[in-house]
N, C-alpha and C positions, 0 to 999 in steps of 0.2 A: 504494500500500500504506500501511497505517497505520504511523506511526512509533512503535514501542513502546519506543524507547530513551530517550525523554525528551520533555519538553514542547517544542512548536514554536509559539510565539505569533506569528502572522503576521496582518497586516491586508491583506485581499484587496480588490482593486478591479477590476472588469471594465473593459477598456481599448479594446476593439474594437467596431465596429458589428456588427449582425447580418449585414449583407451580407458583411463580412470573414470572419465565422465560417462561414457556410454557402456563401459565395462564389457563390451563385445559379448554380452550375455543373451542377445536375442537377434532377431532378424530386423534390420533397419530398412525403412522405406521412406519415400518422400525426398530422396536425394541424399548425397553424402554431405551433410551439413557439418561444417567445422564449428562446434559449439564454443570454441575458444576465440573465434574470429573477433578482431577489433576493428578499428577504423580502417586499417590497411588490408583487411582480409578480403577474400573473394566473396561473391554474393551467393550464399547457400540457399537451398530451398527454404521457404518461410516456415515450414513445419517439418519436424522429425518425428517419426513413429518408430518405436522399437518394440517388436512383438516377442513374446517368450518362445524359446525353442522347445521347451517341454510343456507338459499339460497346461494349457491356458485356462484362465478363469475369467468371469465377467467383471473384471476390475480394471479401470483406467486410472492411471496416476498422471496428473498434468502439471506442467509449469508454464503458464502463459506469459509470465513477466520476467523471465531471466535471460531472454535473448540479448545478445551483445554484439551483433553485427551492425556497426554504424557505417553507413556508406559515406564516401567522400562527398557526394551530392547533398546528403542530409546535413553533414557537419558544416558545409559551406552555407547552407540555408539558415542554420541556427546562429543566434547571437551569443550563445553560451559555450564555454570550453567543455571538452569531453568529460572531465571529472565531475563537473556539475550536472551534465546531462545524465551521467550514470547513477546519480544519487537516487533516482526513482526505480532503479532495478531491484528485483528480488535477487539479491546477490547470490549467484551460484546455487540457487535452489535446484536447477537441473542436475548439478553435480551431486547434491544430497540425495536425490531420488533415482539416480542412475541405476541402482540395483533392483528396481521394481520388477523387471522382466524375470529375474532369478526366482521370484515368488509366484510366477504365473500371470502377473499383471502386464498390461500393455502401457508403454510409456509414450506420452505425447508432450512435446516441447516446442515452443515457438523459438525461432532463432533471431527474430527481429526485436529491437528494443521497444520497451513499453512506451517510451517518449515518442517514438515514431507512430505507433498505433497501439491502442489499448483494447484488446479483445474482450476484456471483462466489463465492457460498456456496450450498450446497444449501438448498432452501426450509425444511426442518425443522432446519437446523443453527443453533440458537439456545440460549442459556443458560436452562435451566429456572428458575433463581433470579431471572430478571428478569421472569417471567410469573407472575401469580397462579395458584396451584395448578398450577404448571408441572410438578411431579413426577407429576401425575396425567394429563398430556397425552402423547400419542405423539410426543414430540420425539426427534430423533436428533442430539444435539450432538457435534461433534468436539472435539478439544482446543482449537482456536481458538474454536469456538462457546462453550465453557465459559469461555473467557477474555473473553467479551463481544464477540467479533469475528465474530458469526454473521450470518445473513441479516437480522436486525433488531438492529443493534449496540447494545450497552449502554454502550460506552466509546468515547472518541476518543483521539487521540495522548496519550501519557503516562499512559494508564490512567484518564483522568478520566471519572467517571460522567456519563452523559447525563441520567438521570432521577432525581428525588428519591424516586420511589416506583415500585412494580412496574407493568408494563403489564397490562391485562386480556388474556386470550387473544383476545378479539374485536378489540382494537386491533392485536395482532400479526398476526392473520389478515387484517385489512383491509389492512395494509401489503403483505403477500404478494399479495393479490388485486389491489390497485391498481397495484403496481409490479413485483414479481418475475415474476408470471405473464405480464403483457403483454410484458415484455422478452424472456423466453425463448420465448414463443409466436412473436414476431416473428423472433428469431434462427433458430429451428427452421424457420420457413416459408421464410426466405431460403435457408438451407442446402439444404432439400429442393428448392426451385425450381431452384437452380443445379445440384445434383447430377442432377436429372432432365433439365435442358436440356443440360448440358455434360459430364456424366459424372463430375465431381469438383467440389470446392469448397475454397477456402482461406480461413481466418479469421485476420486479424491483430488480436489483442486488445491494445489500447494502454493503458498505465498510466504513472504516474510514481511515483518513490520518493524519500524523503529520502536524503541521502548517508550513507555509512558504516555502513549496517545490517549487523550481524554481521561488522563489520570489512572489508567489501568496499570495494575501491577502484575498482570498475567504474563506468563512466559509464552503461552500458546492460546489461541482463540479458535474455538470451533464455531463455524457458522453454518446453520441449517435453516436459515430464514424462519427462525422461531418455530421450528418443528415442521415446517411445510415442505422442505425440499428433500427429506431423506427419511427412510424407515427408522424408527427408534433403535432397532437392534444394531444397526451400523453405527449410529451416533454413540450409543452406550458402549459398544466395543472399543471405539476410538478413545472415548473419555477414560475408560478403564485402563487402557494401555498407557496413556499419557500420565495419568495419576500414578501408576505403578513405577514410572520412570522418574518420579519426583518433580514433575512440572506443576507450576501453578496454572490451573486451567480455568479459562472463562468461556462462556457460551453466548454468542450473539452480541457481545458488547466488548469493544466498540465496533466490531465487524460481524455482520450477520450473513454476509455473502453478497457477491456482486451479480452482474448480469448472468454469468455462467451458472451460478447456483440457482438463481430464480428462474432462468429460462429453461434449463434442462431438468431441474429437479422436479420430478413428477412421480412420487411414490405410488399413487393410484394407477399409474401406467407402467409401474415396475422399473422406474429409473430413480435412483437415489444419488443425490449430489451433495457433498460436504466440502466446505471450504475450510482449510486449516492455515492459520496465520502463525508464524514462528518468529519470536523476537530475534533480531539480528545479533544482539549482544551475546546470545548463547553460542553462536558458532563463528562469528567473524573475529579472527585473532589478529591484532596489529602485529606487523613485522618490524624487526629492528631496522631494516633498510627502507621502510615505508611500505604503504599498501597493506593489504589484508590477506590472510590465509584462512583455511577452514579448520575448525576444531574437530579432529577425528573422532573424539568420544561422542560429540553431538551427532556426527554422521552415522555412527553405529546406532544411536537411539532412533534416528529417523528410519533406518533400515528395519529396526524392530517394530516401529509403528506400522510400516508397510507390510511386514511379515504377518503381524497379528491381524491386520485388516484383511489380508489375503486369506488367512485361516478362517476368519468369520464368514467371508464370502463363500469359501469352499464348503463350509458347514451348511450355509443356506442352500447351496446347490444340492447337497445330499438330502436336506429336508424336502426340497421341491421334488426331487426324484421319487421320494417315498410317498408323496401325496398323490391321490387319484387326480387325473387330469381335470375333473370337474371342480375340485377344490382349489385349483390354481387360477 
């Protein structure tokens, strides 16, 4: 999530190899995206999907906000330096969840930066004031969109303006076409495939947050849209694991889930979506030479969270198999 409480000036430095990130544990599709790419990297596919090699289960683990492929064109368009633009990233969440396919889950990661396009907002949720003749276009901004935190963000942490001038509608539409639509088309396809094959699907939407937003002291925040986006059995299983790992857990405050959670979470239609926010202070380790690395002990805990969720999903599969078709 963006930190709107004040500036967070951080110098980011990728620290792991691509093999450590993707862990070569599954079949990759959507292009050979280099998840470590920076400003000078090639242009990868906008979305990376890694499927498990062994027994798959109907669990999707996502990172929509940890992409870090900043094109030279975007950097030239922005008025802010790269380290400030990166302050809105979910720092290396894709690295933390890279082991998901080892547990039978399908991994879905965006490679494009959140400041370029935020897929956790509705496509037309953007501030008309940032677009030329925006008031004449059929946009549908929410309160957050009007604050510059829509599908094409106008600000980063601390309310700093990304652009010196307005975007054309063609520029904004191109962002949606190149990034927003491919991500959601892929997520929808995966959900539909799993629901068709297994009868249900669970999505664990992974994010990071700065500490202390809205006064919260939570280490992690479970968002299920106040009980409307996921079956209680999955939320309870997640909460139980997080508590057993010693985390201070909050639910739906200050984050109840964004567009992904509210749009796809339909328990009555056998799709459960849970957003999980993790405090960056738990896993971002300052380096003596500058920048940040990852806390390996926290990475192990995230792997445990995914493993336990996978176990819960597999148990629900067995329960469904044992039920008569009419009861499902």
